[in-house]
C-alpha positions as CSV (number, residue, x, y, z in Angstrom):
1,X,-18.5,-33.2,16.7
2,X,-15.8,-35.1,15.4
3,X,-12.1,-34.8,16.9
4,X,-9.4,-34.9,14.6
5,X,-6.4,-37.5,16.0
6,X,-3.1,-37.2,15.0
7,X,-0.2,-39.7,14.9
8,X,2.8,-39.4,16.7
9,X,4.9,-37.8,13.8
10,X,2.5,-35.4,13.0
11,X,2.1,-34.2,16.7
12,X,5.9,-33.6,17.1
13,X,5.7,-31.7,14.2
14,X,2.9,-29.6,15.2
15,X,4.8,-29.3,18.7
16,X,7.9,-28.1,16.8
17,X,6.4,-25.6,14.7
18,X,4.9,-23.7,17.7
19,X,7.9,-23.7,19.5
20,X,9.5,-22.2,16.4
21,X,6.9,-19.7,16.1
22,X,7.2,-18.5,19.6
23,X,10.7,-18.6,19.7
24,X,10.4,-16.0,16.4
25,X,8.5,-13.6,18.6
26,X,10.8,-13.2,21.5
27,X,13.3,-10.8,19.6
28,X,10.0,-8.7,18.8
29,X,8.8,-9.0,22.7
30,X,12.4,-7.9,23.5
31,X,12.3,-4.8,21.1
32,X,9.0,-3.8,22.7
33,X,10.3,-4.5,26.2
34,X,13.2,-2.4,25.4
35,X,11.3,0.7,24.2
36,X,9.5,0.8,27.3
37,X,12.5,0.0,30.0
38,X,14.7,3.1,31.1
39,X,18.2,3.4,30.0
40,X,19.5,2.9,33.5
41,X,17.8,-0.7,33.4
42,X,19.1,-1.6,30.0
43,X,22.8,-0.7,31.0
44,X,22.5,-2.6,34.3
45,X,20.2,-5.8,33.6
46,X,20.4,-5.7,29.7
47,X,17.4,-6.6,27.6
48,X,14.5,-8.2,29.4
49,X,11.4,-9.9,27.9
50,X,9.4,-7.6,30.6
51,X,10.8,-4.2,31.5
52,X,11.9,-4.0,35.3
53,X,10.8,-0.2,35.0
54,X,8.2,0.6,32.3
55,X,8.3,4.4,31.0
56,X,7.5,6.4,27.8
57,X,10.3,8.7,27.6
58,X,11.8,7.2,24.6
59,X,8.2,7.8,22.4
60,X,8.0,11.1,24.2
61,X,11.3,12.1,23.1
62,X,10.7,10.5,19.5
63,X,7.3,12.6,18.7
64,X,8.8,15.9,19.9
65,X,9.0,16.6,16.3
66,X,5.7,14.7,15.8
67,X,4.9,17.1,12.6
68,X,8.1,16.1,10.9
69,X,7.5,12.5,11.7
70,X,4.2,12.4,10.7
71,X,5.2,14.2,7.1
72,X,8.0,11.7,6.8
73,X,5.4,8.8,7.6
74,X,3.3,10.2,4.5
75,X,6.2,10.3,2.3
76,X,7.3,6.7,2.8
77,X,3.7,5.7,2.5
78,X,3.2,7.4,-0.9
79,X,6.6,6.3,-2.0
80,X,5.9,2.7,-1.2
81,X,2.6,2.3,-2.6
82,X,3.4,4.4,-5.7
83,X,6.8,2.5,-6.3
84,X,5.4,-1.2,-5.6
85,X,2.7,-0.6,-8.1
86,X,4.9,1.1,-10.9
87,X,7.4,-1.9,-9.9
88,X,4.9,-4.7,-10.4
89,X,3.6,-2.9,-13.8
90,X,6.9,-2.5,-15.4
91,X,8.3,-5.8,-14.3
92,X,5.2,-7.7,-15.0
93,X,5.1,-6.2,-18.7
94,X,8.9,-7.0,-19.1
95,X,8.4,-10.7,-17.8
96,X,5.6,-11.2,-20.0
97,X,7.5,-10.0,-23.2
98,X,10.5,-12.5,-22.1
99,X,8.1,-15.3,-21.4
100,X,6.3,-15.1,-24.9
101,X,8.1,-17.9,-27.0
102,X,6.8,-16.1,-30.0
103,X,8.7,-13.3,-29.6
104,X,12.2,-14.3,-31.4
105,X,14.4,-11.4,-29.2
106,X,13.5,-12.8,-25.8
107,X,16.8,-14.5,-25.5
108,X,19.0,-11.4,-26.3
109,X,16.7,-9.5,-24.0
110,X,17.3,-12.0,-21.2
111,X,20.9,-11.5,-21.8
112,X,20.7,-8.1,-21.5
113,X,19.0,-8.2,-18.2
114,X,21.5,-10.6,-16.7
115,X,24.4,-8.4,-17.8
116,X,22.6,-5.7,-15.5
117,X,22.8,-8.2,-12.6
118,X,26.6,-8.9,-13.2
119,X,28.1,-5.2,-13.8
120,X,27.3,-1.8,-13.4
121,X,28.6,1.6,-13.9
122,X,29.8,2.6,-10.6
123,X,27.9,5.1,-8.1
124,X,29.4,8.3,-9.4
125,X,28.2,7.8,-13.1
126,X,24.8,6.8,-11.6
127,X,24.4,9.9,-9.2
128,X,25.5,11.9,-12.4
129,X,22.7,10.5,-14.7
130,X,19.9,10.7,-11.9
131,X,20.9,14.2,-10.9
132,X,22.0,16.0,-14.3
133,X,20.3,14.2,-17.0
134,X,17.3,12.8,-15.1
135,X,16.8,16.2,-13.0
136,X,15.9,14.3,-10.1
137,X,17.1,16.4,-7.3
138,X,14.8,17.1,-4.3
139,X,11.9,15.0,-6.0
140,X,9.5,12.1,-5.1
141,X,10.7,10.8,-8.1
142,X,14.1,10.3,-7.0
143,X,12.9,7.9,-4.0
144,X,11.0,6.1,-6.7
145,X,12.3,5.5,-10.0
146,X,15.9,4.2,-9.4
147,X,15.0,1.0,-8.0
148,X,11.9,0.4,-10.2
149,X,13.1,-2.5,-12.2
150,X,14.8,-5.4,-10.4
151,X,16.4,-8.1,-12.8
152,X,16.0,-10.6,-10.1
153,X,12.3,-10.2,-9.7
154,X,11.9,-10.0,-13.5
155,X,13.4,-13.3,-14.0
156,X,11.3,-14.6,-11.2
157,X,7.9,-13.4,-12.7
158,X,9.1,-14.7,-16.2
159,X,9.7,-18.1,-14.7
160,X,6.4,-18.2,-13.6
161,X,4.5,-16.7,-16.5
162,X,6.5,-19.5,-18.4
163,X,4.3,-22.2,-16.2
164,X,1.2,-20.8,-17.8
165,X,0.2,-23.2,-20.5
166,X,0.7,-21.7,-23.9
167,X,-2.6,-22.9,-25.3
168,X,-4.2,-20.3,-23.0
169,X,-2.4,-17.7,-25.6
170,X,-3.1,-19.3,-28.4
171,X,-7.0,-19.8,-27.3
172,X,-7.4,-16.3,-26.5
173,X,-6.2,-15.1,-29.9
174,X,-8.1,-17.3,-31.4
175,X,-11.1,-15.6,-29.6
176,X,-10.0,-12.2,-31.2
177,X,-7.9,-11.1,-27.7
178,X,-5.0,-8.6,-28.7
179,X,-1.6,-9.0,-26.6
180,X,-2.6,-6.0,-24.2
181,X,-6.0,-7.9,-23.4
182,X,-3.9,-11.3,-23.0
183,X,-2.0,-9.7,-20.5
184,X,-4.3,-7.6,-18.7
185,X,-7.1,-10.2,-18.4
186,X,-5.5,-13.6,-18.4
187,X,-1.7,-13.3,-17.4
188,X,-2.2,-10.9,-14.5
189,X,-5.2,-12.8,-12.8
190,X,-3.4,-16.1,-13.0
191,X,0.1,-14.3,-11.7
192,X,-1.3,-13.3,-8.5
193,X,0.7,-15.3,-6.0
194,X,4.0,-14.2,-7.7
195,X,2.7,-10.6,-7.9
196,X,2.1,-10.8,-4.1
197,X,5.5,-12.5,-3.7
198,X,7.5,-9.8,-5.6
199,X,5.2,-6.8,-4.2
200,X,6.2,-7.7,-0.9
201,X,10.0,-7.8,-1.9
202,X,9.5,-4.0,-3.4
203,X,7.2,-2.9,-0.6
204,X,9.9,-3.8,1.9
205,X,12.8,-2.5,-0.1
206,X,11.0,0.9,-0.5
207,X,9.8,1.4,3.1
208,X,13.1,0.3,4.6
209,X,15.3,2.7,1.9
210,X,17.1,5.6,3.5
211,X,20.2,5.7,0.7
212,X,18.1,7.1,-1.9
213,X,16.8,10.1,0.4
214,X,20.3,10.6,1.7
215,X,21.3,10.9,-1.8
216,X,18.9,12.9,-3.5
217,X,16.9,14.7,-1.0
218,X,18.3,17.7,0.9
219,X,14.4,19.3,1.5
220,X,13.0,18.1,5.0
221,X,9.4,18.2,3.7
222,X,10.5,15.2,1.2
223,X,12.8,13.4,3.7
224,X,11.3,9.6,4.5
225,X,10.9,8.2,7.8
226,X,13.9,5.9,7.4
227,X,16.2,8.9,6.7
228,X,14.5,11.2,9.4
229,X,15.0,8.4,12.1
230,X,18.6,7.8,11.0
231,X,19.2,11.5,11.5
232,X,17.8,11.4,14.9
233,X,19.7,8.3,15.8
234,X,22.9,10.0,14.5
235,X,22.4,13.0,16.6
236,X,21.7,11.0,19.5
237,X,24.9,9.1,19.4
238,X,26.8,12.4,18.8
239,X,25.6,13.9,22.4
240,X,26.2,10.7,24.0
241,X,29.8,10.4,22.7
242,X,30.7,14.1,22.6
243,X,33.2,15.4,25.5
244,X,33.1,19.2,24.5
245,X,31.1,20.5,27.6
246,X,30.5,19.1,30.9
247,X,26.7,20.8,29.9
248,X,26.5,18.5,27.0
249,X,27.5,15.5,29.0
250,X,24.8,16.3,31.7
251,X,22.2,16.4,29.0
252,X,23.6,13.1,26.9
253,X,23.3,11.1,30.0
254,X,19.5,11.8,30.3
255,X,19.1,10.5,26.7
256,X,17.6,7.0,26.6
257,X,19.7,6.1,23.3
258,X,19.2,2.3,23.6
259,X,15.6,2.6,24.1
260,X,14.9,5.1,21.4
261,X,16.7,2.7,19.2
262,X,14.1,0.3,20.2
263,X,11.0,2.4,19.6
264,X,12.6,3.8,16.2
265,X,12.2,-0.2,15.6
266,X,8.7,-0.2,16.6
267,X,7.7,2.9,14.8
268,X,9.0,1.8,11.4
269,X,8.0,-2.1,11.4
270,X,4.4,-1.5,12.0
271,X,3.0,-1.3,8.4
272,X,5.1,-4.4,7.5
273,X,4.1,-6.4,10.1
274,X,0.4,-5.6,9.2
275,X,0.7,-6.0,5.5
276,X,2.6,-9.5,5.6
277,X,-0.5,-11.6,6.9
278,X,-2.6,-10.2,3.8
279,X,0.3,-11.7,1.4
280,X,1.4,-14.6,3.3
281,X,-0.9,-17.1,1.7
282,X,0.5,-16.1,-1.9
283,X,4.0,-15.9,-0.7
284,X,5.2,-19.4,-0.6
285,X,3.3,-20.5,-3.5
286,X,4.7,-17.7,-5.7
287,X,8.1,-18.0,-4.9
288,X,8.6,-21.9,-4.9
289,X,6.9,-21.7,-8.4
290,X,9.1,-18.8,-9.7
291,X,12.1,-20.4,-8.8
292,X,11.4,-23.9,-10.1
293,X,10.3,-23.1,-13.3
294,X,12.8,-22.6,-16.1
């Protein structure tokens, strides 16, 4: 078996990257350690890589309402999956139209999209349109439709599609393929790197969003995970800061608020951590090509 030899510069680069990778793990390890530490240890000794006294109290308190958390998990997963698929579909179709050089209005359409990046109507008109005219109040569509199309993602995908040779379009048309067939069977397979890149951005946005739930969802059974956890943290902070009664003070003193925050981080970050390795090989390629081509 032949052993590959590295030069000094290559070895230095490998060691540097390895150390940097390990340093990126430290915050994650400290979050896990904090979620397993007692509140007293965190107050006295701060956050440590290895908990001084291991406890699962934070997770026990967090999962007291396990039915609501499981339901909120299901809502967040459903919204993330459906929203990401629909967003990629809408973005890719819009980008394909803007990238087609035979479409004479593509420059006007590009200017229109740029305007949406620079100006907006404000929060109140946006809320009125979503609630009064689109009737999105207390529906899952309220969590999916508002961020469905993003101008930055649209230009990123358009720039990637512009890098695809125009001769492929002409060859497909000579073979009798229509625009929809060219888009679905030729452009989409070639755009896998940028689709994976944008898909990761969109999925992160849907998964971490709590604002839409706060604005449009009053029903508890439709609340996403992030909104539920934000509500829990707010309640814990209220108990910790309340001085209305001595009994409430004694109860709040026993609540591990800091370790609960760390446990919440672990609960919410899990799916994204497992998703990223599957998209990593597409991420850099899609982002760089989409950003450089004009």
